[in-house]
Structure formats: C-alpha cells, structure tokens
N, C-alpha and C positions, 0 to 999 in steps of 0.2 A: 795225297788223299785229300779230297774236298767233300764238304757236306753241306747239302742244300737244306736251309732251314728256314722256319718262321719262328722267330723268337718267342712269340705268344703260344707256341705249342709245347705241351708238356713232354710229348714224345721226343721232340727235338732237344729240349732241355736235358732230358735224361740221357740221350745218345751222346751230347756234348759232355756231360758230367763223366760218362763212362770213358770216353775218349781221353778226357783229361786225367782220370784216375789211372789210366794205362800208359799215360806218357806219350800218346800218339801224337805225330806230327801231322797237322791238317790245316786246311784253309776252310773259313766259313764263307759261304754264299748266302745271303739273305735274298732269296730268289724272288720275293715279292718286290724288292727295290731294285736288284740286279737281275732283270727278267731275262731268262734264257731265250735265245733265239730258236726258230724252228729247227735249224741245223744242230744246235746244242741238244735240243730235246730228242731229236732223232739219234744222236750218238749216244746219249744216255740210255734211251730205249734198247739201242744195239748191245750195250754193255750189260743192261739189265737182262736182256733176253726176253723182253716183254713187248707188248703192244701198248699204244697210248690209253686205250680204254682200261687196260690193267693198272694204270697209275692214276686214274682219274677219280677224284673225290666226287661221286655222282650226287652225294647228299647235299652239297654245297647249294645256296640259292641260285647262283649263276647257272649251274647245271640244270636245275629245274627251269629256269628261264629259258635256256638254249634247247630244252627238251632232249637232253643226251640220252636218256633212257631209251629213246625212239630210234637213235642213230644206229646205222648198220655198224657191224663190228667185223669187218672184212678188210682185205688189202685195199679195195677200192675206196674205202672211207677213211683209211689211215692218215692221209694228208689233212683231211677235214678235222680230224681229232687233234693231230699235231698243232694245226693253227689255232684251234680253240684253246690248248694248253699255253700256247705263247702268248695269246690275246688275254687269257684270264688264268695267270700263274697261280692264283688261289685254288685252282682245280687240281694242282699237281700234288699228288700224295708226297708226304713227307715223314721223316727225313729221308733223303737219298744220299748215300755215301758212294762216292766213285773210289774204288780201291786202286792201290798202286800197280796191281797186276793187270789193269785194263778192264777189269769187270766192275760191276756196281751192285748195290743192295738197296732195297727199301728197309731202312733200319728202324722199324717200329718197335722191335723187341731187343732186349739185351742180347740174345743169342745172335741176331742179325748184326749187331754192332761187332760183336766178337768175331762173327764170320768175316766181316769186312776187315778186321784188325789182323786175321790170320793170313790174308791174301797177299 
C-alpha cells in the first residue's frame, strides 16, 4: 500500500494517523517532491476508476492560471489534463491510497481510509 501525501495537508496527516493506528504496512510518497510521471498518474486513475479532472484541485491558484475550469472534460482532453497534473502536482487531490488489491481511493475521509485498509 502506498499513500500519496502533502505533509502540510490535514487530511493527509489524518489518513496517516489512522493507518498507523490500524498498524497498516504502507509507504509514503510525498508527491510534491517525488512527482508522479504521466504514466503513474494514468495508472492511478485507472486504479481509481476516475478521470484526471475528477482528482484535480480546481481551486488552486495554478488551476485558475491555466484556466482549467474552461478545459474540455472528455476523452480527447484526457492527456492534456494528465500532463497538467504531472507538471503541477499541487493540483492532484490528496491523499491517494493505492490498495494492495490493485485499486485506489482518494482518502479524504476516515471511511475512505478504512475502505482502502479493507481491500
């Protein structure tokens, strides 16, 4: 199990606390420092069953600078979104846990973290 975190994020710290309390075996990826490649982002999206715009923090300043609200949200625009996430990892929703069964969850709630733990 791996968890993508930003240590400054309270949701990430909460997820780590719950994983520790449950004795989970996991690795931490500080994705702002160890930036995921486009291929890694695509893999996580496949595991999540989501599209890149579903995990994009559209309220970030860089999202506004890029005009993400105006970008198409369809198969033809998918690569553009993935590239933006790889070039601006602060846009990636957090935390993301990749579960041992090959799935992943955006673990912003205690229930989502427990769901990842149960997989």
